[in-house]
C-alpha positions as a Python dict, from the first residue, in 0.01 Angstrom:
ca = {
    (1, 'X'): (0, 0, 0),
    (2, 'X'): (100, -338, -128),
    (3, 'X'): (165, -670, 39),
    (4, 'X'): (370, -952, -100),
    (5, 'X'): (203, -1286, -43),
    (6, 'X'): (436, -1582, -29),
    (7, 'X'): (298, -1933, -68),
    (8, 'X'): (466, -2200, 144),
    (9, 'X'): (312, -2542, 192),
    (10, 'X'): (-35, -2409, 101),
    (11, 'X'): (-8, -2138, 369),
    (12, 'X'): (-9, -1770, 291),
    (13, 'X'): (264, -1577, 469),
    (14, 'X'): (64, -1291, 622),
    (15, 'X'): (-10, -1232, 988),
    (16, 'X'): (-357, -1142, 1118),
    (17, 'X'): (-278, -769, 1127),
    (18, 'X'): (-186, -763, 758),
    (19, 'X'): (-495, -965, 665),
    (20, 'X'): (-715, -724, 862),
    (21, 'X'): (-551, -431, 680),
    (22, 'X'): (-611, -591, 341),
    (23, 'X'): (-975, -663, 427),
    (24, 'X'): (-1021, -301, 540),
    (25, 'X'): (-873, -171, 216),
    (26, 'X'): (-1101, -398, 14),
    (27, 'X'): (-1405, -283, 214),
    (28, 'X'): (-1305, 81, 154),
    (29, 'X'): (-1268, 3, -220),
    (30, 'X'): (-903, 107, -204),
    (31, 'X'): (-779, -238, -295),
    (32, 'X'): (-898, -484, -558),
    (33, 'X'): (-806, -844, -494),
    (34, 'X'): (-673, -1030, -795),
    (35, 'X'): (-652, -1406, -804),
    (36, 'X'): (-437, -1537, -1088),
    (37, 'X'): (-502, -1843, -1303),
    (38, 'X'): (-251, -2050, -1110),
    (39, 'X'): (-458, -2030, -791),
    (40, 'X'): (-676, -2322, -903),
    (41, 'X'): (-407, -2512, -1093),
    (42, 'X'): (-435, -2804, -851),
    (43, 'X'): (-788, -2866, -983),
    (44, 'X'): (-796, -2695, -1323),
    (45, 'X'): (-503, -2723, -1566),
    (46, 'X'): (-336, -2403, -1683),
    (47, 'X'): (-384, -2285, -2040),
    (48, 'X'): (-26, -2383, -2120),
    (49, 'X'): (-115, -2746, -2045),
    (50, 'X'): (-379, -2744, -2319),
    (51, 'X'): (-166, -2549, -2565),
    (52, 'X'): (130, -2785, -2523),
    (53, 'X'): (-94, -3089, -2564),
    (54, 'X'): (-264, -2949, -2875),
    (55, 'X'): (64, -2836, -3030),
    (56, 'X'): (207, -3185, -2984),
    (57, 'X'): (-104, -3366, -3108),
    (58, 'X'): (-165, -3142, -3411),
    (59, 'X'): (187, -3054, -3523),
    (60, 'X'): (204, -2686, -3427),
    (61, 'X'): (520, -2566, -3609),
    (62, 'X'): (625, -2258, -3408),
    (63, 'X'): (827, -2215, -3088),
    (64, 'X'): (547, -2061, -2879),
    (65, 'X'): (357, -2383, -2809),
    (66, 'X'): (287, -2252, -2456),
    (67, 'X'): (60, -1976, -2595),
    (68, 'X'): (-296, -2112, -2605),
    (69, 'X'): (-436, -1828, -2818),
    (70, 'X'): (-169, -1876, -3087),
    (71, 'X'): (-207, -2256, -3094),
    (72, 'X'): (-588, -2229, -3105),
    (73, 'X'): (-568, -1974, -3389),
    (74, 'X'): (-336, -2204, -3584),
    (75, 'X'): (-571, -2499, -3536),
    (76, 'X'): (-874, -2290, -3640),
    (77, 'X'): (-701, -2177, -3960),
    (78, 'X'): (-578, -2528, -4032),
    (79, 'X'): (-932, -2662, -3985),
    (80, 'X'): (-1080, -2402, -4223),
    (81, 'X'): (-820, -2490, -4487),
    (82, 'X'): (-903, -2860, -4453),
    (83, 'X'): (-1278, -2787, -4488),
    (84, 'X'): (-1222, -2572, -4798),
    (85, 'X'): (-1010, -2839, -4965),
    (86, 'X'): (-1267, -3113, -4904),
}
């Protein structure tokens, strides 16, 4: 069973019956809740925020500046090259 949760004005669109059903399924280990990275984005920036900032500040040359792992890998390689040249 799956439920679609719709966020509107910081309110989750489920009635009490559906919440009770979800909690029962979790208690019965038939459902695993998953909270995505965006759930805390009000307080903690998303990875794309950091990757875009780094790509701008350090001249990342590719089109996937939203991908933190790619930007971080580029910066790590660039840093190693700079160390080896010095």
